[in-house]
PDB file with one MODEL, atoms N, CA, C and O in Angstrom:
MODEL        1
ATOM      1  N   MET A   1      19.232   2.534 -14.329  1.00  0.00           N
ATOM      2  CA  MET A   1      19.331   3.541 -13.298  1.00  0.00           C
ATOM      3  C   MET A   1      17.943   3.995 -12.842  1.00  0.00           C
ATOM      4  O   MET A   1      17.688   4.108 -11.643  1.00  0.00           O
ATOM      5  N   VAL A   2      17.046   4.255 -13.799  1.00  0.00           N
ATOM      6  CA  VAL A   2      15.684   4.666 -13.446  1.00  0.00           C
ATOM      7  C   VAL A   2      14.977   3.526 -12.728  1.00  0.00           C
ATOM      8  O   VAL A   2      14.245   3.750 -11.763  1.00  0.00           O
ATOM      9  N   MET A   3      15.200   2.287 -13.207  1.00  0.00           N
ATOM     10  CA  MET A   3      14.562   1.122 -12.594  1.00  0.00           C
ATOM     11  C   MET A   3      14.993   0.986 -11.138  1.00  0.00           C
ATOM     12  O   MET A   3      14.173   0.662 -10.279  1.00  0.00           O
ATOM     13  N   GLU A   4      16.278   1.232 -10.850  1.00  0.00           N
ATOM     14  CA  GLU A   4      16.762   1.148  -9.479  1.00  0.00           C
ATOM     15  C   GLU A   4      16.073   2.176  -8.596  1.00  0.00           C
ATOM     16  O   GLU A   4      15.777   1.889  -7.436  1.00  0.00           O
ATOM     17  N   LYS A   5      15.818   3.351  -9.114  1.00  0.00           N
ATOM     18  CA  LYS A   5      15.130   4.389  -8.340  1.00  0.00           C
ATOM     19  C   LYS A   5      13.686   3.983  -8.068  1.00  0.00           C
ATOM     20  O   LYS A   5      13.156   4.247  -6.989  1.00  0.00           O
ATOM     21  N   ILE A   6      13.062   3.350  -9.033  1.00  0.00           N
ATOM     22  CA  ILE A   6      11.682   2.896  -8.849  1.00  0.00           C
ATOM     23  C   ILE A   6      11.636   1.801  -7.791  1.00  0.00           C
ATOM     24  O   ILE A   6      10.781   1.831  -6.905  1.00  0.00           O
ATOM     25  N   VAL A   7      12.541   0.840  -7.876  1.00  0.00           N
ATOM     26  CA  VAL A   7      12.587  -0.235  -6.892  1.00  0.00           C
ATOM     27  C   VAL A   7      12.896   0.341  -5.508  1.00  0.00           C
ATOM     28  O   VAL A   7      12.297  -0.086  -4.521  1.00  0.00           O
ATOM     29  N   LEU A   8      13.799   1.280  -5.422  1.00  0.00           N
ATOM     30  CA  LEU A   8      14.120   1.938  -4.159  1.00  0.00           C
ATOM     31  C   LEU A   8      12.883   2.652  -3.603  1.00  0.00           C
ATOM     32  O   LEU A   8      12.608   2.579  -2.406  1.00  0.00           O
ATOM     33  N   GLY A   9      12.151   3.332  -4.462  1.00  0.00           N
ATOM     34  CA  GLY A   9      10.932   4.017  -4.037  1.00  0.00           C
ATOM     35  C   GLY A   9       9.876   3.045  -3.545  1.00  0.00           C
ATOM     36  O   GLY A   9       9.215   3.292  -2.537  1.00  0.00           O
ATOM     37  N   MET A  10       9.718   1.934  -4.263  1.00  0.00           N
ATOM     38  CA  MET A  10       8.743   0.924  -3.849  1.00  0.00           C
ATOM     39  C   MET A  10       9.117   0.347  -2.482  1.00  0.00           C
ATOM     40  O   MET A  10       8.267   0.197  -1.604  1.00  0.00           O
ATOM     41  N   GLY A  11      10.380   0.033  -2.322  1.00  0.00           N
ATOM     42  CA  GLY A  11      10.840  -0.501  -1.042  1.00  0.00           C
ATOM     43  C   GLY A  11      10.702   0.499   0.091  1.00  0.00           C
ATOM     44  O   GLY A  11      10.326   0.141   1.207  1.00  0.00           O
ATOM     45  N   ALA A  12      11.007   1.752  -0.202  1.00  0.00           N
ATOM     46  CA  ALA A  12      10.911   2.796   0.822  1.00  0.00           C
ATOM     47  C   ALA A  12       9.467   2.996   1.271  1.00  0.00           C
ATOM     48  O   ALA A  12       9.201   3.174   2.460  1.00  0.00           O
ATOM     49  N   LEU A  13       8.541   2.966   0.321  1.00  0.00           N
ATOM     50  CA  LEU A  13       7.128   3.104   0.686  1.00  0.00           C
ATOM     51  C   LEU A  13       6.668   1.942   1.560  1.00  0.00           C
ATOM     52  O   LEU A  13       5.945   2.151   2.534  1.00  0.00           O
ATOM     53  N   ARG A  14       7.079   0.720   1.221  1.00  0.00           N
ATOM     54  CA  ARG A  14       6.711  -0.447   2.017  1.00  0.00           C
ATOM     55  C   ARG A  14       7.366  -0.398   3.398  1.00  0.00           C
ATOM     56  O   ARG A  14       6.748  -0.781   4.392  1.00  0.00           O
ATOM     57  N   LEU A  15       8.596   0.065   3.461  1.00  0.00           N
ATOM     58  CA  LEU A  15       9.281   0.204   4.745  1.00  0.00           C
ATOM     59  C   LEU A  15       8.581   1.242   5.613  1.00  0.00           C
ATOM     60  O   LEU A  15       8.400   1.032   6.813  1.00  0.00           O
ATOM     61  N   PHE A  16       8.189   2.352   5.015  1.00  0.00           N
ATOM     62  CA  PHE A  16       7.445   3.397   5.722  1.00  0.00           C
ATOM     63  C   PHE A  16       6.126   2.834   6.250  1.00  0.00           C
ATOM     64  O   PHE A  16       5.766   3.054   7.406  1.00  0.00           O
ATOM     65  N   SER A  17       5.417   2.114   5.398  1.00  0.00           N
ATOM     66  CA  SER A  17       4.142   1.532   5.785  1.00  0.00           C
ATOM     67  C   SER A  17       4.319   0.532   6.927  1.00  0.00           C
ATOM     68  O   SER A  17       3.538   0.531   7.879  1.00  0.00           O
ATOM     69  N   GLY A  18       5.324  -0.304   6.835  1.00  0.00           N
ATOM     70  CA  GLY A  18       5.590  -1.281   7.886  1.00  0.00           C
ATOM     71  C   GLY A  18       5.956  -0.624   9.209  1.00  0.00           C
ATOM     72  O   GLY A  18       5.553  -1.089  10.275  1.00  0.00           O
ATOM     73  N   THR A  19       6.720   0.457   9.135  1.00  0.00           N
ATOM     74  CA  THR A  19       7.094   1.192  10.341  1.00  0.00           C
ATOM     75  C   THR A  19       5.860   1.778  11.014  1.00  0.00           C
ATOM     76  O   THR A  19       5.718   1.714  12.235  1.00  0.00           O
ATOM     77  N   ILE A  20       4.977   2.345  10.217  1.00  0.00           N
ATOM     78  CA  ILE A  20       3.726   2.891  10.752  1.00  0.00           C
ATOM     79  C   ILE A  20       2.902   1.775  11.402  1.00  0.00           C
ATOM     80  O   ILE A  20       2.312   1.984  12.462  1.00  0.00           O
ATOM     81  N   GLU A  21       2.855   0.594  10.778  1.00  0.00           N
ATOM     82  CA  GLU A  21       2.110  -0.537  11.332  1.00  0.00           C
ATOM     83  C   GLU A  21       2.680  -0.953  12.689  1.00  0.00           C
ATOM     84  O   GLU A  21       1.924  -1.199  13.629  1.00  0.00           O
ATOM     85  N   VAL A  22       3.999  -1.031  12.795  1.00  0.00           N
ATOM     86  CA  VAL A  22       4.623  -1.423  14.059  1.00  0.00           C
ATOM     87  C   VAL A  22       4.359  -0.376  15.136  1.00  0.00           C
ATOM     88  O   VAL A  22       4.043  -0.725  16.273  1.00  0.00           O
ATOM     89  N   ILE A  23       4.485   0.896  14.790  1.00  0.00           N
ATOM     90  CA  ILE A  23       4.201   1.971  15.744  1.00  0.00           C
ATOM     91  C   ILE A  23       2.743   1.900  16.200  1.00  0.00           C
ATOM     92  O   ILE A  23       2.446   2.080  17.381  1.00  0.00           O
ATOM     93  N   ALA A  24       1.840   1.639  15.262  1.00  0.00           N
ATOM     94  CA  ALA A  24       0.424   1.527  15.607  1.00  0.00           C
ATOM     95  C   ALA A  24       0.190   0.362  16.563  1.00  0.00           C
ATOM     96  O   ALA A  24      -0.585   0.487  17.511  1.00  0.00           O
ATOM     97  N   ALA A  25       0.850  -0.768  16.325  1.00  0.00           N
ATOM     98  CA  ALA A  25       0.700  -1.923  17.216  1.00  0.00           C
ATOM     99  C   ALA A  25       1.179  -1.592  18.625  1.00  0.00           C
ATOM    100  O   ALA A  25       0.538  -1.960  19.609  1.00  0.00           O
ATOM    101  N   ILE A  26       2.299  -0.900  18.714  1.00  0.00           N
ATOM    102  CA  ILE A  26       2.820  -0.497  20.027  1.00  0.00           C
ATOM    103  C   ILE A  26       1.842   0.450  20.715  1.00  0.00           C
ATOM    104  O   ILE A  26       1.590   0.323  21.914  1.00  0.00           O
ATOM    105  N   LEU A  27       1.293   1.395  19.960  1.00  0.00           N
ATOM    106  CA  LEU A  27       0.307   2.324  20.529  1.00  0.00           C
ATOM    107  C   LEU A  27      -0.943   1.604  21.008  1.00  0.00           C
ATOM    108  O   LEU A  27      -1.477   1.930  22.068  1.00  0.00           O
ATOM    109  N   ILE A  28      -1.412   0.637  20.248  1.00  0.00           N
ATOM    110  CA  ILE A  28      -2.594  -0.131  20.639  1.00  0.00           C
ATOM    111  C   ILE A  28      -2.339  -0.820  21.980  1.00  0.00           C
ATOM    112  O   ILE A  28      -3.181  -0.777  22.877  1.00  0.00           O
ATOM    113  N   ILE A  29      -1.184  -1.448  22.106  1.00  0.00           N
ATOM    114  CA  ILE A  29      -0.849  -2.135  23.355  1.00  0.00           C
ATOM    115  C   ILE A  29      -0.688  -1.122  24.488  1.00  0.00           C
ATOM    116  O   ILE A  29      -1.186  -1.344  25.592  1.00  0.00           O
ATOM    117  N   TYR A  30      -0.005  -0.024  24.226  1.00  0.00           N
ATOM    118  CA  TYR A  30       0.257   0.986  25.248  1.00  0.00           C
ATOM    119  C   TYR A  30      -1.030   1.644  25.745  1.00  0.00           C
ATOM    120  O   TYR A  30      -1.210   1.833  26.948  1.00  0.00           O
ATOM    121  N   LEU A  31      -1.923   1.992  24.818  1.00  0.00           N
ATOM    122  CA  LEU A  31      -3.156   2.687  25.200  1.00  0.00           C
ATOM    123  C   LEU A  31      -4.148   1.749  25.881  1.00  0.00           C
ATOM    124  O   LEU A  31      -4.889   2.176  26.767  1.00  0.00           O
ATOM    125  N   GLY A  32      -4.171   0.500  25.488  1.00  0.00           N
ATOM    126  CA  GLY A  32      -4.873  -0.525  26.222  1.00  0.00           C
ATOM    127  C   GLY A  32      -6.389  -0.492  26.258  1.00  0.00           C
ATOM    128  O   GLY A  32      -6.981  -1.152  27.113  1.00  0.00           O
ATOM    129  N   THR A  33      -7.043   0.239  25.377  1.00  0.00           N
ATOM    130  CA  THR A  33      -8.510   0.199  25.343  1.00  0.00           C
ATOM    131  C   THR A  33      -8.969  -0.194  23.947  1.00  0.00           C
ATOM    132  O   THR A  33      -8.328   0.127  22.947  1.00  0.00           O
ATOM    133  N   VAL A  34     -10.080  -0.888  23.906  1.00  0.00           N
ATOM    134  CA  VAL A  34     -10.621  -1.332  22.627  1.00  0.00           C
ATOM    135  C   VAL A  34     -11.014  -0.133  21.775  1.00  0.00           C
ATOM    136  O   VAL A  34     -10.813  -0.147  20.561  1.00  0.00           O
ATOM    137  N   GLU A  35     -11.568   0.899  22.393  1.00  0.00           N
ATOM    138  CA  GLU A  35     -11.999   2.083  21.640  1.00  0.00           C
ATOM    139  C   GLU A  35     -10.832   2.744  20.917  1.00  0.00           C
ATOM    140  O   GLU A  35     -10.924   3.063  19.731  1.00  0.00           O
ATOM    141  N   ARG A  36      -9.738   2.947  21.641  1.00  0.00           N
ATOM    142  CA  ARG A  36      -8.562   3.585  21.019  1.00  0.00           C
ATOM    143  C   ARG A  36      -7.909   2.660  19.988  1.00  0.00           C
ATOM    144  O   ARG A  36      -7.409   3.114  18.960  1.00  0.00           O
ATOM    145  N   ALA A  37      -7.923   1.371  20.278  1.00  0.00           N
ATOM    146  CA  ALA A  37      -7.372   0.404  19.322  1.00  0.00           C
ATOM    147  C   ALA A  37      -8.150   0.441  18.013  1.00  0.00           C
ATOM    148  O   ALA A  37      -7.564   0.364  16.933  1.00  0.00           O
ATOM    149  N   MET A  38      -9.463   0.560  18.113  1.00  0.00           N
ATOM    150  CA  MET A  38     -10.292   0.637  16.902  1.00  0.00           C
ATOM    151  C   MET A  38     -10.032   1.929  16.134  1.00  0.00           C
ATOM    152  O   MET A  38     -10.050   1.927  14.903  1.00  0.00           O
ATOM    153  N   MET A  39      -9.794   3.022  16.836  1.00  0.00           N
ATOM    154  CA  MET A  39      -9.480   4.283  16.160  1.00  0.00           C
ATOM    155  C   MET A  39      -8.158   4.170  15.392  1.00  0.00           C
ATOM    156  O   MET A  39      -8.056   4.612  14.247  1.00  0.00           O
ATOM    157  N   ILE A  40      -7.168   3.581  16.025  1.00  0.00           N
ATOM    158  CA  ILE A  40      -5.866   3.396  15.369  1.00  0.00           C
ATOM    159  C   ILE A  40      -6.019   2.450  14.185  1.00  0.00           C
ATOM    160  O   ILE A  40      -5.457   2.693  13.118  1.00  0.00           O
ATOM    161  N   ASN A  41      -6.769   1.387  14.369  1.00  0.00           N
ATOM    162  CA  ASN A  41      -6.987   0.418  13.299  1.00  0.00           C
ATOM    163  C   ASN A  41      -7.702   1.064  12.105  1.00  0.00           C
ATOM    164  O   ASN A  41      -7.402   0.741  10.956  1.00  0.00           O
ATOM    165  N   ALA A  42      -8.636   1.967  12.371  1.00  0.00           N
ATOM    166  CA  ALA A  42      -9.337   2.664  11.289  1.00  0.00           C
ATOM    167  C   ALA A  42      -8.360   3.513  10.476  1.00  0.00           C
ATOM    168  O   ALA A  42      -8.463   3.586   9.251  1.00  0.00           O
ATOM    169  N   GLY A  43      -7.432   4.140  11.152  1.00  0.00           N
ATOM    170  CA  GLY A  43      -6.411   4.915  10.439  1.00  0.00           C
ATOM    171  C   GLY A  43      -5.547   4.032   9.557  1.00  0.00           C
ATOM    172  O   GLY A  43      -5.182   4.419   8.447  1.00  0.00           O
ATOM    173  N   LEU A  44      -5.221   2.844  10.051  1.00  0.00           N
ATOM    174  CA  LEU A  44      -4.425   1.904   9.254  1.00  0.00           C
ATOM    175  C   LEU A  44      -5.204   1.400   8.047  1.00  0.00           C
ATOM    176  O   LEU A  44      -4.618   1.070   7.016  1.00  0.00           O
ATOM    177  N   ALA A  45      -6.513   1.341   8.176  1.00  0.00           N
ATOM    178  CA  ALA A  45      -7.345   0.885   7.050  1.00  0.00           C
ATOM    179  C   ALA A  45      -7.252   1.850   5.872  1.00  0.00           C
ATOM    180  O   ALA A  45      -7.455   1.447   4.727  1.00  0.00           O
ATOM    181  N   VAL A  46      -6.954   3.098   6.137  1.00  0.00           N
ATOM    182  CA  VAL A  46      -6.763   4.089   5.073  1.00  0.00           C
ATOM    183  C   VAL A  46      -5.344   3.975   4.506  1.00  0.00           C
ATOM    184  O   VAL A  46      -5.135   4.103   3.300  1.00  0.00           O
ATOM    185  N   LEU A  47      -4.396   3.739   5.374  1.00  0.00           N
ATOM    186  CA  LEU A  47      -2.993   3.684   4.956  1.00  0.00           C
ATOM    187  C   LEU A  47      -2.715   2.515   4.008  1.00  0.00           C
ATOM    188  O   LEU A  47      -2.017   2.684   3.008  1.00  0.00           O
ATOM    189  N   GLY A  48      -3.254   1.338   4.312  1.00  0.00           N
ATOM    190  CA  GLY A  48      -2.968   0.141   3.518  1.00  0.00           C
ATOM    191  C   GLY A  48      -3.280   0.285   2.036  1.00  0.00           C
ATOM    192  O   GLY A  48      -2.395   0.082   1.204  1.00  0.00           O
ATOM    193  N   PRO A  49      -4.524   0.633   1.682  1.00  0.00           N
ATOM    194  CA  PRO A  49      -4.844   0.787   0.262  1.00  0.00           C
ATOM    195  C   PRO A  49      -4.079   1.931  -0.412  1.00  0.00           C
ATOM    196  O   PRO A  49      -3.762   1.863  -1.600  1.00  0.00           O
ATOM    197  N   THR A  50      -3.790   2.967   0.352  1.00  0.00           N
ATOM    198  CA  THR A  50      -3.027   4.091  -0.214  1.00  0.00           C
ATOM    199  C   THR A  50      -1.629   3.637  -0.609  1.00  0.00           C
ATOM    200  O   THR A  50      -1.148   3.964  -1.694  1.00  0.00           O
ATOM    201  N   VAL A  51      -0.979   2.887   0.267  1.00  0.00           N
ATOM    202  CA  VAL A  51       0.362   2.385  -0.036  1.00  0.00           C
ATOM    203  C   VAL A  51       0.295   1.406  -1.201  1.00  0.00           C
ATOM    204  O   VAL A  51       1.163   1.415  -2.074  1.00  0.00           O
ATOM    205  N   LEU A  52      -0.737   0.559  -1.218  1.00  0.00           N
ATOM    206  CA  LEU A  52      -0.921  -0.384  -2.336  1.00  0.00           C
ATOM    207  C   LEU A  52      -0.984   0.365  -3.665  1.00  0.00           C
ATOM    208  O   LEU A  52      -0.308  -0.009  -4.623  1.00  0.00           O
ATOM    209  N   ILE A  53      -1.781   1.405  -3.720  1.00  0.00           N
ATOM    210  CA  ILE A  53      -1.928   2.175  -4.965  1.00  0.00           C
ATOM    211  C   ILE A  53      -0.615   2.836  -5.348  1.00  0.00           C
ATOM    212  O   ILE A  53      -0.222   2.800  -6.514  1.00  0.00           O
ATOM    213  N   LEU A  54       0.070   3.440  -4.381  1.00  0.00           N
ATOM    214  CA  LEU A  54       1.324   4.129  -4.686  1.00  0.00           C
ATOM    215  C   LEU A  54       2.409   3.166  -5.168  1.00  0.00           C
ATOM    216  O   LEU A  54       3.097   3.443  -6.151  1.00  0.00           O
ATOM    217  N   VAL A  55       2.560   2.044  -4.480  1.00  0.00           N
ATOM    218  CA  VAL A  55       3.593   1.078  -4.869  1.00  0.00           C
ATOM    219  C   VAL A  55       3.265   0.459  -6.227  1.00  0.00           C
ATOM    220  O   VAL A  55       4.155   0.280  -7.058  1.00  0.00           O
ATOM    221  N   THR A  56       1.996   0.132  -6.452  1.00  0.00           N
ATOM    222  CA  THR A  56       1.598  -0.427  -7.745  1.00  0.00           C
ATOM    223  C   THR A  56       1.810   0.582  -8.862  1.00  0.00           C
ATOM    224  O   THR A  56       2.252   0.217  -9.951  1.00  0.00           O
ATOM    225  N   THR A  57       1.502   1.830  -8.605  1.00  0.00           N
ATOM    226  CA  THR A  57       1.714   2.878  -9.604  1.00  0.00           C
ATOM    227  C   THR A  57       3.191   2.997  -9.960  1.00  0.00           C
ATOM    228  O   THR A  57       3.548   3.094 -11.134  1.00  0.00           O
ATOM    229  N   LEU A  58       4.039   2.989  -8.946  1.00  0.00           N
ATOM    230  CA  LEU A  58       5.479   3.043  -9.225  1.00  0.00           C
ATOM    231  C   LEU A  58       5.927   1.828 -10.036  1.00  0.00           C
ATOM    232  O   LEU A  58       6.699   1.962 -10.985  1.00  0.00           O
ATOM    233  N   GLY A  59       5.443   0.647  -9.662  1.00  0.00           N
ATOM    234  CA  GLY A  59       5.806  -0.562 -10.386  1.00  0.00           C
ATOM    235  C   GLY A  59       5.348  -0.532 -11.828  1.00  0.00           C
ATOM    236  O   GLY A  59       6.094  -0.917 -12.729  1.00  0.00           O
ATOM    237  N   LEU A  60       4.136  -0.081 -12.051  1.00  0.00           N
ATOM    238  CA  LEU A  60       3.617   0.001 -13.419  1.00  0.00           C
ATOM    239  C   LEU A  60       4.372   1.041 -14.236  1.00  0.00           C
ATOM    240  O   LEU A  60       4.591   0.864 -15.435  1.00  0.00           O
ATOM    241  N   PHE A  61       4.763   2.117 -13.584  1.00  0.00           N
ATOM    242  CA  PHE A  61       5.571   3.126 -14.272  1.00  0.00           C
ATOM    243  C   PHE A  61       6.897   2.515 -14.732  1.00  0.00           C
ATOM    244  O   PHE A  61       7.377   2.800 -15.829  1.00  0.00           O
ATOM    245  N   GLY A  62       7.474   1.679 -13.881  1.00  0.00           N
ATOM    246  CA  GLY A  62       8.735   1.020 -14.241  1.00  0.00           C
ATOM    247  C   GLY A  62       8.569  -0.022 -15.332  1.00  0.00           C
ATOM    248  O   GLY A  62       9.508  -0.293 -16.081  1.00  0.00           O
ATOM    249  N   LEU A  63       7.374  -0.613 -15.429  1.00  0.00           N
ATOM    250  CA  LEU A  63       7.116  -1.639 -16.440  1.00  0.00           C
ATOM    251  C   LEU A  63       6.503  -1.077 -17.722  1.00  0.00           C
ATOM    252  O   LEU A  63       6.262  -1.827 -18.669  1.00  0.00           O
ATOM    253  N   ALA A  64       6.253   0.198 -17.762  1.00  0.00           N
ATOM    254  CA  ALA A  64       5.486   0.815 -18.848  1.00  0.00           C
ATOM    255  C   ALA A  64       5.928   0.381 -20.242  1.00  0.00           C
ATOM    256  O   ALA A  64       5.075   0.089 -21.080  1.00  0.00           O
ATOM    257  N   GLY A  65       7.191   0.329 -20.509  1.00  0.00           N
ATOM    258  CA  GLY A  65       7.646  -0.045 -21.847  1.00  0.00           C
ATOM    259  C   GLY A  65       7.886  -1.528 -22.025  1.00  0.00           C
ATOM    260  O   GLY A  65       8.243  -1.964 -23.119  1.00  0.00           O
ATOM    261  N   LYS A  66       7.697  -2.321 -20.967  1.00  0.00           N
ATOM    262  CA  LYS A  66       8.075  -3.721 -21.013  1.00  0.00           C
ATOM    263  C   LYS A  66       6.902  -4.690 -21.086  1.00  0.00           C
ATOM    264  O   LYS A  66       7.096  -5.859 -21.419  1.00  0.00           O
ATOM    265  N   ILE A  67       5.701  -4.238 -20.784  1.00  0.00           N
ATOM    266  CA  ILE A  67       4.549  -5.135 -20.840  1.00  0.00           C
ATOM    267  C   ILE A  67       3.521  -4.594 -21.829  1.00  0.00           C
ATOM    268  O   ILE A  67       3.493  -3.402 -22.137  1.00  0.00           O
ATOM    269  N   SER A  68       2.692  -5.487 -22.308  1.00  0.00           N
ATOM    270  CA  SER A  68       1.685  -5.083 -23.292  1.00  0.00           C
ATOM    271  C   SER A  68       0.584  -4.263 -22.625  1.00  0.00           C
ATOM    272  O   SER A  68       0.419  -4.289 -21.405  1.00  0.00           O
ATOM    273  N   LEU A  69      -0.146  -3.553 -23.436  1.00  0.00           N
ATOM    274  CA  LEU A  69      -1.244  -2.725 -22.938  1.00  0.00           C
ATOM    275  C   LEU A  69      -2.321  -3.593 -22.283  1.00  0.00           C
ATOM    276  O   LEU A  69      -2.937  -3.175 -21.303  1.00  0.00           O
ATOM    277  N   VAL A  70      -2.550  -4.778 -22.806  1.00  0.00           N
ATOM    278  CA  VAL A  70      -3.556  -5.685 -22.234  1.00  0.00           C
ATOM    279  C   VAL A  70      -3.147  -6.103 -20.818  1.00  0.00           C
ATOM    280  O   VAL A  70      -3.972  -6.083 -19.905  1.00  0.00           O
ATOM    281  N   LYS A  71      -1.891  -6.476 -20.633  1.00  0.00           N
ATOM    282  CA  LYS A  71      -1.422  -6.855 -19.305  1.00  0.00           C
ATOM    283  C   LYS A  71      -1.473  -5.665 -18.352  1.00  0.00           C
ATOM    284  O   LYS A  71      -1.826  -5.812 -17.182  1.00  0.00           O
ATOM    285  N   PHE A  72      -1.127  -4.514 -18.848  1.00  0.00           N
ATOM    286  CA  PHE A  72      -1.193  -3.286 -18.051  1.00  0.00           C
ATOM    287  C   PHE A  72      -2.627  -3.061 -17.575  1.00  0.00           C
ATOM    288  O   PHE A  72      -2.854  -2.747 -16.406  1.00  0.00           O
ATOM    289  N   ALA A  73      -3.587  -3.219 -18.472  1.00  0.00           N
ATOM    290  CA  ALA A  73      -5.001  -3.039 -18.131  1.00  0.00           C
ATOM    291  C   ALA A  73      -5.457  -4.097 -17.124  1.00  0.00           C
ATOM    292  O   ALA A  73      -6.212  -3.785 -16.203  1.00  0.00           O
ATOM    293  N   LEU A  74      -5.010  -5.335 -17.288  1.00  0.00           N
ATOM    294  CA  LEU A  74      -5.387  -6.398 -16.359  1.00  0.00           C
ATOM    295  C   LEU A  74      -4.870  -6.116 -14.947  1.00  0.00           C
ATOM    296  O   LEU A  74      -5.584  -6.339 -13.970  1.00  0.00           O
ATOM    297  N   ILE A  75      -3.653  -5.635 -14.839  1.00  0.00           N
ATOM    298  CA  ILE A  75      -3.102  -5.282 -13.529  1.00  0.00           C
ATOM    299  C   ILE A  75      -3.922  -4.159 -12.910  1.00  0.00           C
ATOM    300  O   ILE A  75      -4.257  -4.210 -11.727  1.00  0.00           O
ATOM    301  N   PHE A  76      -4.243  -3.155 -13.698  1.00  0.00           N
ATOM    302  CA  PHE A  76      -5.037  -2.030 -13.206  1.00  0.00           C
ATOM    303  C   PHE A  76      -6.414  -2.496 -12.730  1.00  0.00           C
ATOM    304  O   PHE A  76      -6.892  -2.062 -11.683  1.00  0.00           O
ATOM    305  N   ILE A  77      -7.041  -3.373 -13.497  1.00  0.00           N
ATOM    306  CA  ILE A  77      -8.359  -3.909 -13.117  1.00  0.00           C
ATOM    307  C   ILE A  77      -8.239  -4.733 -11.836  1.00  0.00           C
ATOM    308  O   ILE A  77      -9.118  -4.677 -10.976  1.00  0.00           O
ATOM    309  N   GLY A  78      -7.163  -5.489 -11.709  1.00  0.00           N
ATOM    310  CA  GLY A  78      -6.935  -6.269 -10.490  1.00  0.00           C
ATOM    311  C   GLY A  78      -6.832  -5.392  -9.258  1.00  0.00           C
ATOM    312  O   GLY A  78      -7.385  -5.724  -8.209  1.00  0.00           O
ATOM    313  N   VAL A  79      -6.134  -4.282  -9.375  1.00  0.00           N
ATOM    314  CA  VAL A  79      -6.023  -3.345  -8.256  1.00  0.00           C
ATOM    315  C   VAL A  79      -7.396  -2.764  -7.925  1.00  0.00           C
ATOM    316  O   VAL A  79      -7.736  -2.601  -6.753  1.00  0.00           O
ATOM    317  N   LEU A  80      -8.181  -2.455  -8.948  1.00  0.00           N
ATOM    318  CA  LEU A  80      -9.533  -1.946  -8.706  1.00  0.00           C
ATOM    319  C   LEU A  80     -10.393  -2.979  -7.970  1.00  0.00           C
ATOM    320  O   LEU A  80     -11.173  -2.625  -7.086  1.00  0.00           O
ATOM    321  N   PHE A  81     -10.249  -4.256  -8.339  1.00  0.00           N
ATOM    322  CA  PHE A  81     -10.977  -5.320  -7.630  1.00  0.00           C
ATOM    323  C   PHE A  81     -10.568  -5.401  -6.161  1.00  0.00           C
ATOM    324  O   PHE A  81     -11.419  -5.569  -5.288  1.00  0.00           O
ATOM    325  N   ILE A  82      -9.274  -5.281  -5.888  1.00  0.00           N
ATOM    326  CA  ILE A  82      -8.811  -5.304  -4.508  1.00  0.00           C
ATOM    327  C   ILE A  82      -9.428  -4.145  -3.733  1.00  0.00           C
ATOM    328  O   ILE A  82      -9.917  -4.330  -2.618  1.00  0.00           O
ATOM    329  N   LEU A  83      -9.405  -2.974  -4.312  1.00  0.00           N
ATOM    330  CA  LEU A  83      -9.984  -1.803  -3.641  1.00  0.00           C
ATOM    331  C   LEU A  83     -11.486  -1.945  -3.452  1.00  0.00           C
ATOM    332  O   LEU A  83     -12.018  -1.565  -2.409  1.00  0.00           O
ATOM    333  N   ALA A  84     -12.164  -2.482  -4.434  1.00  0.00           N
ATOM    334  CA  ALA A  84     -13.621  -2.706  -4.317  1.00  0.00           C
ATOM    335  C   ALA A  84     -13.903  -3.699  -3.201  1.00  0.00           C
ATOM    336  O   ALA A  84     -14.879  -3.541  -2.468  1.00  0.00           O
ATOM    337  N   GLY A  85     -13.072  -4.709  -3.060  1.00  0.00           N
ATOM    338  CA  GLY A  85     -13.246  -5.691  -1.992  1.00  0.00           C
ATOM    339  C   GLY A  85     -13.046  -5.108  -0.620  1.00  0.00           C
ATOM    340  O   GLY A  85     -13.614  -5.601   0.354  1.00  0.00           O
ATOM    341  N   LEU A  86     -12.248  -4.068  -0.526  1.00  0.00           N
ATOM    342  CA  LEU A  86     -12.012  -3.425   0.761  1.00  0.00           C
ATOM    343  C   LEU A  86     -13.172  -2.542   1.194  1.00  0.00           C
ATOM    344  O   LEU A  86     -13.301  -2.227   2.377  1.00  0.00           O
ATOM    345  N   LEU A  87     -14.007  -2.144   0.263  1.00  0.00           N
ATOM    346  CA  LEU A  87     -15.105  -1.228   0.580  1.00  0.00           C
ATOM    347  C   LEU A  87     -16.219  -1.900   1.358  1.00  0.00           C
ATOM    348  O   LEU A  87     -16.923  -1.232   2.115  1.00  0.00           O
ATOM    349  N   LYS A  88     -16.398  -3.188   1.196  1.00  0.00           N
ATOM    350  CA  LYS A  88     -17.526  -3.855   1.879  1.00  0.00           C
ATOM    351  C   LYS A  88     -17.087  -5.053   2.654  1.00  0.00           C
ATOM    352  O   LYS A  88     -17.911  -5.719   3.280  1.00  0.00           O
TER     353      LYS A  88
ENDMDL
END
């Protein structure tokens, strides 16, 4: 039951993120200027990693009792590498 709620939460966050992406794409086309498109794109650059962290956190919470501490640490380090790669 708890696992289903976690999976539902993960899916809902991804659905929310995807909806925001589609709305942003429509706005970019509607507004029609490179300057405004870049502003919208910058906002999406913040949203993507935030959703990644939230969904991964929910997933790890659901796996907490099922995977070893070493695997848990490796997943966490992997997420940190992804975030570090986004910085530059």
